[in-house]
Structure formats: C-alpha cells, structure tokens
Backbone as CSV, one residue per row, in Angstrom:
resi,resn,N_x,N_y,N_z,CA_x,CA_y,CA_z,C_x,C_y,C_z
1,MET,-0.982,5.046,-19.368,0.388,4.620,-19.509,1.295,5.378,-18.544
2,GLU,1.058,6.708,-18.402,1.879,7.497,-17.496,1.694,7.058,-16.044
3,SER,0.439,6.716,-15.664,0.196,6.299,-14.283,0.893,4.980,-13.982
4,GLN,0.952,4.080,-14.966,1.667,2.819,-14.761,3.151,3.078,-14.585
5,LEU,3.698,4.013,-15.364,5.109,4.370,-15.231,5.371,4.979,-13.860
6,MET,4.474,5.852,-13.412,4.644,6.477,-12.097,4.577,5.429,-10.993
7,ARG,3.639,4.481,-11.112,3.541,3.402,-10.137,4.828,2.599,-10.081
8,ALA,5.371,2.286,-11.254,6.611,1.514,-11.317,7.753,2.279,-10.680
9,ILE,7.803,3.583,-10.904,8.862,4.406,-10.313,8.742,4.424,-8.799
10,VAL,7.521,4.564,-8.277,7.312,4.569,-6.829,7.783,3.255,-6.213
11,VAL,7.415,2.149,-6.842,7.810,0.831,-6.327,9.322,0.663,-6.383
12,ILE,9.944,1.081,-7.478,11.404,0.964,-7.607,12.098,1.802,-6.550
13,LEU,11.618,3.017,-6.323,12.220,3.868,-5.298,12.047,3.274,-3.911
14,ALA,10.893,2.673,-3.663,10.660,2.031,-2.364,11.622,0.867,-2.169
15,LEU,11.803,0.084,-3.215,12.704,-1.061,-3.121,14.159,-0.632,-3.016
16,ALA,14.501,0.494,-3.614,15.884,0.962,-3.580,16.330,1.281,-2.158
17,GLY,15.386,1.654,-1.303,15.734,1.982,0.073,15.760,0.787,1.005
18,MET,15.486,-0.390,0.507,15.450,-1.581,1.356,16.846,-1.945,1.848
19,SER,16.886,-2.433,3.048,18.148,-2.908,3.611,18.173,-4.420,3.540
20,ALA,19.177,-4.978,2.872,19.260,-6.424,2.686,19.476,-7.163,3.995
21,GLY,20.012,-6.501,5.001,20.344,-7.172,6.245,19.199,-7.291,7.238
22,GLN,18.085,-6.624,6.997,16.980,-6.660,7.944,16.162,-7.935,7.769
23,GLY,15.612,-8.386,8.885,14.789,-9.590,8.843,13.337,-9.280,8.580
24,SER,12.597,-10.312,8.283,11.177,-10.199,7.999,10.410,-9.978,9.298
25,ARG,9.333,-9.191,9.211,8.456,-8.971,10.363,7.034,-8.798,9.869
26,THR,6.084,-8.637,10.783,4.688,-8.479,10.383,4.207,-7.062,10.666
27,PHE,3.273,-6.635,9.834,2.649,-5.317,9.936,1.150,-5.536,9.778
28,THR,0.346,-4.867,10.582,-1.102,-4.991,10.480,-1.703,-3.614,10.274
29,GLY,-2.619,-3.532,9.321,-3.276,-2.265,9.037,-4.267,-2.424,7.901
30,ILE,-4.684,-1.296,7.360,-5.672,-1.248,6.286,-4.958,-1.027,4.959
31,ILE,-5.324,-1.820,3.953,-4.831,-1.569,2.603,-5.652,-0.418,2.044
32,THR,-4.971,0.659,1.694,-5.624,1.820,1.120,-4.773,2.301,-0.045
33,ASP,-4.965,3.535,-0.447,-4.219,4.061,-1.589,-3.488,5.339,-1.200
34,SER,-2.515,5.719,-2.000,-1.699,6.889,-1.688,-2.479,8.198,-1.761
35,GLU,-3.623,8.207,-2.417,-4.468,9.404,-2.482,-5.291,9.566,-1.194
36,CYS,-5.678,8.464,-0.580,-6.448,8.442,0.677,-5.633,7.636,1.689
37,SER,-4.413,8.063,1.926,-3.443,7.237,2.638,-3.782,6.921,4.089
38,THR,-4.635,7.713,4.717,-5.008,7.409,6.104,-6.323,6.630,6.164
39,ALA,-6.722,6.056,5.034,-7.927,5.224,4.912,-9.207,6.007,5.183
40,ASP,-9.145,7.345,5.085,-10.336,8.186,5.202,-10.758,8.575,3.789
41,HIS,-11.760,7.908,3.284,-12.176,8.109,1.902,-13.287,9.141,1.765
42,SER,-13.650,9.799,2.862,-14.771,10.735,2.833,-14.494,11.958,1.958
43,HIS,-13.249,12.387,1.850,-12.955,13.571,1.042,-12.884,13.263,-0.449
44,MET,-12.559,12.029,-0.821,-12.484,11.655,-2.232,-13.796,11.016,-2.689
45,ARG,-14.290,10.067,-1.943,-15.508,9.305,-2.221,-15.655,9.024,-3.715
46,MET,-14.696,8.246,-4.217,-14.657,7.889,-5.632,-15.563,6.694,-5.951
47,GLY,-16.335,6.260,-4.992,-17.276,5.162,-5.188,-18.108,5.035,-3.941
48,PRO,-19.151,4.223,-3.975,-20.039,4.095,-2.819,-19.412,3.368,-1.622
49,THR,-18.329,2.633,-1.854,-17.662,1.948,-0.739,-16.198,2.352,-0.702
50,ASP,-15.560,2.121,0.441,-14.137,2.435,0.568,-13.305,1.621,-0.423
51,ALA,-13.657,0.354,-0.620,-12.908,-0.494,-1.556,-12.997,0.063,-2.978
52,GLU,-14.172,0.548,-3.359,-14.322,1.126,-4.696,-13.560,2.436,-4.823
53,CYS,-13.483,3.193,-3.747,-12.698,4.428,-3.753,-11.215,4.102,-3.942
54,VAL,-10.725,3.089,-3.239,-9.333,2.677,-3.393,-9.068,2.299,-4.847
55,ALA,-9.918,1.469,-5.411,-9.739,1.013,-6.797,-9.733,2.196,-7.767
56,ALA,-10.638,3.141,-7.565,-10.711,4.307,-8.451,-9.483,5.200,-8.303
57,CYS,-9.011,5.394,-7.086,-7.816,6.226,-6.881,-6.595,5.589,-7.535
58,ILE,-6.544,4.266,-7.542,-5.442,3.557,-8.194,-5.555,3.704,-9.711
59,SER,-6.726,3.404,-10.249,-6.869,3.369,-11.707,-7.029,4.746,-12.352
60,GLU,-7.701,5.670,-11.677,-8.002,6.961,-12.290,-7.063,8.089,-11.883
61,HIS,-6.420,7.959,-10.742,-5.557,9.042,-10.254,-4.093,8.624,-10.143
62,GLY,-3.779,7.408,-10.573,-2.390,6.967,-10.539,-1.864,6.701,-9.149
63,GLY,-2.756,6.465,-8.209,-2.333,6.159,-6.849,-1.659,4.801,-6.762
64,THR,-1.058,4.543,-5.631,-0.433,3.248,-5.370,-1.022,2.679,-4.090
65,TYR,-0.999,1.352,-3.977,-1.471,0.716,-2.755,-0.479,0.979,-1.634
66,VAL,-1.013,1.279,-0.449,-0.214,1.503,0.747,-0.877,0.781,1.913
67,LEU,-0.130,0.639,2.993,-0.667,0.094,4.237,-0.685,1.219,5.254
68,PHE,-1.835,1.420,5.904,-1.952,2.399,6.980,-2.227,1.645,8.265
69,ASP,-1.323,1.755,9.239,-1.470,1.000,10.490,-2.128,1.809,11.604
70,GLY,-2.683,2.951,11.266,-3.306,3.815,12.264,-2.421,4.994,12.633
71,LYS,-1.126,4.886,12.328,-0.167,5.955,12.600,0.711,6.258,11.397
72,THR,1.190,5.208,10.747,2.170,5.348,9.677,1.625,4.787,8.373
73,VAL,1.980,5.449,7.284,1.635,4.988,5.944,2.894,4.367,5.349
74,TYR,2.775,3.126,4.879,3.900,2.410,4.285,3.647,2.160,2.805
75,ALA,4.613,2.485,1.960,4.566,2.097,0.553,4.742,0.581,0.502
76,LEU,4.190,-0.046,-0.523,4.278,-1.501,-0.655,4.989,-1.862,-1.953
77,SER,5.922,-2.808,-1.873,6.649,-3.236,-3.066,5.748,-3.990,-4.028
78,ASN,4.786,-4.722,-3.507,3.868,-5.517,-4.323,2.633,-4.664,-4.597
79,GLN,2.366,-4.384,-5.850,1.208,-3.573,-6.209,0.092,-4.386,-6.845
80,LYS,0.237,-5.699,-6.934,-0.797,-6.556,-7.517,-1.650,-7.219,-6.426
81,THR,-1.017,-7.877,-5.479,-1.733,-8.613,-4.430,-2.655,-7.730,-3.590
82,PRO,-2.273,-6.496,-3.237,-3.161,-5.685,-2.393,-4.523,-5.381,-3.015
83,GLU,-4.633,-5.504,-4.320,-5.890,-5.191,-5.008,-7.077,-5.938,-4.398
84,LYS,-6.912,-7.223,-4.106,-8.031,-8.010,-3.565,-8.309,-7.717,-2.092
85,PHE,-7.425,-6.946,-1.446,-7.597,-6.605,-0.036,-7.939,-5.123,0.166
86,ALA,-8.305,-4.423,-0.896,-8.585,-2.989,-0.809,-9.580,-2.678,0.307
87,ALA,-9.201,-1.730,1.164,-10.029,-1.241,2.273,-10.247,-2.285,3.366
88,ARG,-9.457,-3.350,3.366,-9.581,-4.400,4.389,-8.379,-4.390,5.309
89,LYS,-8.594,-4.850,6.526,-7.506,-4.995,7.485,-6.731,-6.266,7.159
90,VAL,-5.411,-6.127,7.054,-4.560,-7.246,6.668,-3.340,-7.332,7.578
91,THR,-2.673,-8.461,7.490,-1.359,-8.641,8.090,-0.392,-8.898,6.945
92,ILE,0.649,-8.089,6.888,1.671,-8.222,5.853,2.947,-8.717,6.505
93,THR,3.563,-9.711,5.899,4.886,-10.157,6.310,5.854,-9.606,5.278
94,GLY,6.912,-8.967,5.765,7.876,-8.387,4.843,9.007,-7.702,5.570
95,THR,9.843,-7.053,4.801,11.017,-6.370,5.319,10.833,-4.869,5.195
96,LEU,11.046,-4.168,6.286,10.915,-2.716,6.316,12.203,-2.071,5.832
97,ASP,12.087,-1.045,5.010,13.287,-0.354,4.548,13.919,0.427,5.688
98,VAL,15.130,0.904,5.466,15.913,1.590,6.492,15.178,2.804,7.053
99,LYS,14.514,3.554,6.222,13.813,4.761,6.658,12.454,4.446,7.277
100,GLY,12.017,3.194,7.186,10.760,2.799,7.816,9.516,3.256,7.104
101,ARG,9.607,3.505,5.812,8.440,4.007,5.090,7.979,3.091,3.955
102,ALA,8.657,1.973,3.714,8.251,1.052,2.646,8.479,-0.383,3.107
103,ILE,7.590,-1.249,2.663,7.671,-2.664,3.026,7.908,-3.475,1.757
104,HIS,8.954,-4.291,1.776,9.152,-5.283,0.716,8.279,-6.463,1.123
105,VAL,7.187,-6.660,0.398,6.135,-7.601,0.775,6.510,-9.037,0.437
106,ASP,6.435,-9.906,1.450,6.571,-11.347,1.242,5.194,-11.988,1.107
107,SER,4.244,-11.556,1.956,2.889,-12.116,1.896,1.890,-11.137,2.508
108,ILE,0.644,-11.285,2.075,-0.481,-10.489,2.610,-1.610,-11.469,2.888
109,ARG,-2.198,-11.334,4.085,-3.341,-12.180,4.422,-4.314,-11.351,5.264
110,PRO,-5.591,-11.752,5.283,-6.559,-11.030,6.119,-6.111,-11.063,7.579
111,ALA,-6.290,-9.953,8.275,-5.941,-9.903,9.703,-6.967,-10.678,10.503
112,GLN,-6.507,-11.282,11.581,-7.418,-12.051,12.431,-7.894,-11.221,13.589
C-alpha cells in the first residue's frame, strides 16, 4: 500500500511540473525502473531477464517506470502502459515538463 502511495506521489509531482504551453514531441529509449534507471540491471538482477528485474523493482521495491534515452532518465506520467514494454526500446509521444525530467505520456509504442 505504501509503495502505491509513493508511486502516486511521484507521478503527481512529475505532472505538477508540466508546462501547459509546450507541444507534444517524441522520445526514444528503454523503459526501465527508477531503481535501475540507466537500464543496467546487473547490480540488482531481480530476475533472470531485464524485463523481470524491472517488474520486480516496481512491485517489490516501490520503483516507478522511467524512460532512459542513453543520457537522461525521464519520469513518466503513465505508470500502467509501460508495464508491457519493460526493458524494451520504445518511442513515447508526450509533453516534456519545464525542467526536462518528466514526460506527460500521450502514447507509447515499440521503437522502429
């Protein structure tokens, strides 16, 4: 219950920093979790695959889904849709907050 509350707080804080005037754009990177935010799961290895590590960090450690583009880690407003893309390269369409650290997600699809 506490981890769900923490997840909700993280998402609310990410959304609070959004700028209503910015337009939608695309971001490409790996869906990972806030515990293994650079998509390097070797130090946690919470499962035999990276996707299982992401799922375990979310469910067991209260992590949140994030996007890592190779340089920057972005918080994601949508915490349900990324579940099916765990550890996969995706393209997200959305609006970046003013500080450039959170994406208000409009859509997520596999990267081409």
